[in-house]
Every structure is written in C-alpha cells, then in structure tokens.
C-alpha positions in Angstrom: 0.0 0.0 0.0 1.5 3.4 -0.9 2.0 6.1 1.6 -0.8 8.3 0.2 -3.4 5.5 0.5 -2.1 4.4 3.9 -2.4 7.9 5.3 -6.0 8.1 4.1 -6.8 4.7 5.7 -5.2 5.8 9.0 -7.2 9.1 9.1 -10.5 7.4 8.1 -10.0 4.7 10.8 -9.0 7.2 13.4 -11.9 9.6 12.7 -14.4 6.7 12.7 -13.1 5.6 16.1 -13.1 9.2 17.3 -16.8 9.7 16.4 -17.8 6.3 17.8 -16.0 7.0 21.1 -17.4 10.6 21.4 -21.0 9.4 20.6 -20.7 6.5 23.1 -19.2 8.6 25.9 -21.3 8.4 29.1 -23.1 11.7 29.7 -21.9 11.9 33.3 -18.3 12.3 32.2 -17.2 16.0 32.4 -15.3 17.2 29.4 -12.3 18.8 31.1 -11.1 15.8 33.0 -12.0 13.5 30.1 -9.8 15.4 27.7 -7.0 15.9 30.2 -6.9 12.1 30.5 -7.2 11.5 26.7 -4.5 14.0 25.8 -2.3 12.9 28.6 -2.5 9.3 27.4 -2.1 10.4 23.8 1.0 12.4 24.8 2.5 9.3 26.3 1.8 7.4 23.1 3.4 10.2 21.0 6.5 10.4 23.3 7.0 6.7 22.8 6.6 7.2 19.0 9.2 10.0 19.0 11.7 7.9 20.8 11.2 5.1 18.2 11.2 7.1 15.0 14.7 8.6 15.3 13.6 12.1 14.5 15.5 13.8 17.3 12.9 13.6 20.0 11.1 16.5 21.4 14.1 18.8 20.7 13.1 18.6 17.1 10.0 20.7 17.7 11.3 22.9 20.5 12.1 25.8 18.1 8.5 25.8 16.7 7.0 27.1 20.0 7.5 30.7 18.8 5.6 30.1 15.5 1.9 30.8 15.5 0.9 27.5 13.8 1.5 25.1 16.7 -0.6 27.3 19.0 -3.4 27.5 16.5 -3.3 23.7 16.3 -3.5 23.5 20.1 -6.6 25.8 20.2 -8.1 24.0 17.2 -7.7 20.6 18.8 -9.3 21.8 22.0 -12.1 23.4 20.1 -12.8 20.3 18.1 -12.9 18.1 21.2 -15.2 20.3 23.2 -17.4 21.1 20.2 -17.9 17.5 19.1 -18.5 16.5 22.7 -21.1 19.3 23.0 -22.7 18.4 19.6 -23.4 14.8 20.7 -24.5 15.9 24.2 -27.0 18.4 22.7 -28.6 15.8 20.4 -26.7 15.7 17.2 -26.8 12.2 15.7 -23.6 10.4 14.7 -24.8 10.3 11.1 -25.2 14.0 10.8 -22.7 15.7 13.1 -19.6 14.8 11.2 -20.9 15.2 7.6 -22.5 18.6 8.5 -19.3 20.0 10.0 -17.0 18.5 7.4 -19.0 19.9 4.5 -18.9 23.4 6.0 -15.2 23.1 6.7 -14.6 21.9 3.1 -16.3 24.9 1.7 -14.3 27.3 4.0 -11.1 25.5 3.1 -11.7 25.9 -0.6 -12.0 29.6 -0.2 -8.9 29.7 2.1 -7.0 27.5 -0.4 -7.8 29.9 -3.2 -7.1 33.1 -1.3 -4.1 32.1 0.9 -2.4 29.3 -0.9 -2.9 29.9 -4.6 -4.8 26.7 -5.2 -7.0 26.4 -8.2 -10.7 25.5 -8.3 -11.3 23.3 -11.3 -14.8 22.6 -12.6 -14.7 19.1 -11.3 -13.6 20.2 -7.8 -16.4 22.8 -7.8 -18.9 20.2 -8.8 -17.5 17.9 -6.0 -17.8 20.6 -3.4 -21.3 21.4 -4.5 -22.2 17.7 -4.2 -20.7 17.5 -0.7 -22.6 20.6 0.5 -25.8 19.3 -1.1 -25.3 15.8 0.3 -24.6 17.2 3.8 -27.8 19.2 3.5 -29.8 16.1 2.6 -28.3 14.1 5.4 -28.9 16.8 7.9 -32.6 17.1 6.9 
C-alpha cells in the first residue's frame, strides 16, 4: 500500500473511532477531566513514538514554539474536542454531526486555499464541493 493511501486509511479509521467514542461517551463524564486524560495518554503514546522514529525527539520541535501555527493547532484541537462533545450531548446524531461540520469546513477551506495558498478551483472540484454541500444538507434534513 502506498504512503498516500495508507495515510487516508489511518485518518478514516481514526476519525471513525473518534466519532464512535465521542458518541458513546457516558453523559456523566465531564469534558475537562476527560480530555485531560485523553490527551495525557495520547502524549505518552506520541512520546513513545518519538523515541522510536529517530527524528531527534522532542528537541526537534522545540524551536517551533515561537511560531503561531502550533498554537493555532492547540486551540483548534481543544475546540474540536469540546465542540464535538457538545454536539453529541445536545442531540446531534452520529450520522449528521460529522458530515455537517465536514461539508462546511470543506467549503471554507476551498476559499482559504484559493485566497491564501494559490490553489485552483477546477470545474470538477467545484462540482464535487457542490455535491458535498448538497449531500450534507440532505443528510442533515
């Protein structure tokens, strides 16, 4: 399996597990301690991975702490976790929460890609985006 396909499989499997876990989370669990545990455990997994992969360990990222992107990632991850947790606790179904948010994010990222990164919107990509948004609207109905 090539690296591109493998990366897709990993993300699809992880996002599927993520939504299943979020949806099945007992309602009595408070989000702050839950995510402190989850990210603490994930940090331990990633520290183990860093020691195995030979990339220079945590020193390899220490210089990035002054760049804005890692901090935006921190805020984004926290917002995703709390937002998805809240979506499921306020009644969103597992079949509509992800597709609704992903379609909106895809539309936003198309605009950002064009504006900030010089990406091009081909007719087929525009048609695909329209189908995603239309499909998300149908699923959310």
